[in-house]
N, C-alpha and C positions, 0 to 999 in steps of 0.2 A: 719168593721168600717172604716169610712174615715181616712182622714189624721188627724194626731195627733192633729193639731192646729185648727181642726174643731169640736172636742169634747168639749160639753159644760163644762165639768170640767176643761178642758185644758184651755179655755177661761176665766172661773171664777178665776182660780188659777193666770193667767197672769194679769188680772186686779187687783187682790189683790196685785201681786208684784208691779205693778205701783203706787198704793196708797201708798204702804209701802216706795218707793224710794222717792215719792213725800213728805210725812211728816218726814222722816229720816233726811234730810237736815235741819230740824229746830230743831232737839234735841240737848239738851246741850252736849258740846264736851265730857265729860265723859261717856255719854250714847250713843252718835253717833257712837263711833268707838269699842263698847263693845256690848251692847244690840242690836243696830240699825245693825250693821254688821252681827250679829247672825241671827236676824230676815229676814235680806235680803237673807242671805245664805240658811236659812231654806226654805223660798218660792221658791227660785232657785232649791233647791234640790226637792222640792215638784214637780215642772214642769218637771224637768229631768225625775223623776220617773214616772209620769203619761205619759212622751212620751215612755219610756222604757216598761211600762206596756202595751200601745197600740200595741206595735212592737213584743211582744212576745205570744206565746200560754199558756205559764205558768204565767198568771197574779197575781195569788193570793197572793204571797208573796210581789211582788211589789206594788199592791194595798193596802196591809197591812202596807207597809214602807210609803206609801203617807198618809195613815190615822195617822201614828205616827207623820209624819210631821206636820198634822194640829194641832194635840194637843200640840206640842212644840210651834208652833206659837201663838196658845192660851195663853200658859203660858208666853212667852215673852210680849205679848200685855197686858196681866194683871199687869205683872211687871211695864211695862212703864206707865200704868194709875195709879197705886199705887205710883210710884215715881212723879205723876204729870207732866209727859212727854207728854201725851196725854190726852184730855178732854174726859169727859164721852160720849158726843155725838159722837166722831170720834171711841172712843172705842167701842162702841155699832154697829156702821156702819161697822167696820172692823170685829167684831165678826159675824155680819150677813153674811158677805161675807164668813167667814171661815166656819161657819155653813152649808151655801150653799154647800161648796165644800165638806164638811165632809159627807152630806147626799148623794151626787152625788157619792163619793167613797164607801160609803156603799152599795148603789144601785148596783153599778158597780160590787163590791165585790160579792154580793149575787147572781147576774146574772152570775158571772163567775165560780161559784162553780159546 
């Protein structure tokens, strides 16, 4: 594989992080510094894990960790939607990004077995 930042899954996760940073600034104060920070940290961990997985021969555990990150991101996004901190349209768009990442990670995982 090429450089980690050329991986489609890395690019997709990076784009997701940018979107989360953009909307988290508009969260109510009580959510900005709790769920907003957790969400940003989780996607940052996802990017870091993708980088590490690309640099090692033993990818499966790291890819599995990245898949866990995506599920936690999904959970946080759902909580924010249920708290009316993000609208349905944005929630759907963000979940489509997460689903794209999830599918790419699943494919990478199966290819690496």
